[in-house]
C-alpha angles and dihedrals in degrees: 000000000000095000115131122251113247110290094004118107123227107247103167114071092188090069094059120101123230094262090047092052090049089049092053093049094047092047091051092049090053133192095322090073102044087128086086090066089059089066092060127086123234094264093050091048090050093048095047092043091053090050091047094051092052098038100102120184118353120194116243089238090059092049090049092047094051095046093048090047090050093049093045093050092047092048093049095046094071124213123326131201125203123203140172091256094048091049091050092050092048094050091047089060093069108013134070115263093244092052091048091052092050093048094048091048088054092048092048091052128187094286095055107037095122138036089246091058089053092049089056088067095049116104109258093231091054092047094046091049089056097042095050088073094051131086114277090240091055091049090048090055092048095048091047089059100049128071115287096241091051091046090050093053091049092049092055090055095053121089108275097242092047092046091053090051090052091049091052090051091049091051092052094043117106122171112342115233114248094237091052091049091048090050093053091045091050091051092051092048095048101037114020104036097048090049090048092051091046092051090052093047109116116231111250091223090058090052092050091047089057091048092048089049089059094054125093114257096257094052092043092052091046095052095042090050092048092046091051088060093050102036116005094180094054091046092051092049092049093048090050090054096046120101114204137178090263089058089069084084085079091068120102118236091257091053092047090054091050090050092049090056090055101043120098106253095231092054099061100061091048093045094049092050087077099034128111119258089249093056093044090052090051092056096042091049089060096050128081116255091255094047091046092052091050091049092053090050091050090051092051092048091056092065116184111359136190116260089229091059090050091050092050092051092047091047090053092053092046090050090051091050092050091047092051090047092051089053091050092243093121133016126226116200114243101234128055090220097047113138125209117235118203 
């Protein structure tokens, strides 16, 4: 066992077992990323929890090594795509056939037993974009198998001449032969669904950018620096995707004013205590003289503050800015080096 003796920190990452490494990573990510636990089965949770409870002290260098190793491996692995069929094949490699069948039946669930049920949950624009390149007869079969309201929305998104041809085929269509139906279903399963899943697959660098955004500045700088040594390309991609407090300089005056109206009043003085002069000037320039004076007084009253408290306040304001941007209330320019032209 690689677990540390009482009071002695673990300093050699190579001596850690798989569950112990997972425990270190999950502990370092903290409560903000408990969604990862939801991807584990009961046995994995139990094994990692036992390792976590017995872990003891782990040196900062070990934590840094494991996180950088984790990020590098994930970045180099490329994208992955899970499917019903792949899951079934994987389970069959270590479980009895009867148990696999029962598990897959549970996973499939009553709402997703057939391909046609699954299509009913696909956005009509996505489905129409795929079907417009198929034969009218194939589209007619597909639309005859989904719910009428969904079929109607898809029809309105198809080119008019093509949609009319599909309607004519549907009017002339009686019972569809089993082999034709199986052929259409097989095509959808092998071509459309994998592409749909792949399109919805989140980029691993985006995920790591979100995780890095949640770290305090010292940890963020440490991990970015270490990652640059191991994988410069991955580090550059992650940095480009990150949105930090300093990036608020990319906001226009109107957007800054909108953000100021939404920010909790006690967050701004704390956040600006650790801000650059340029960013402070941006905020003060978009406040009234009276509001600016009150903000300066609040900042002075705070006195010396902990860096962690500053980071938390800045993170809250960044989260608010991203939330407003996702709602379309404010707009954040795409590039960090964008210049405004007047």
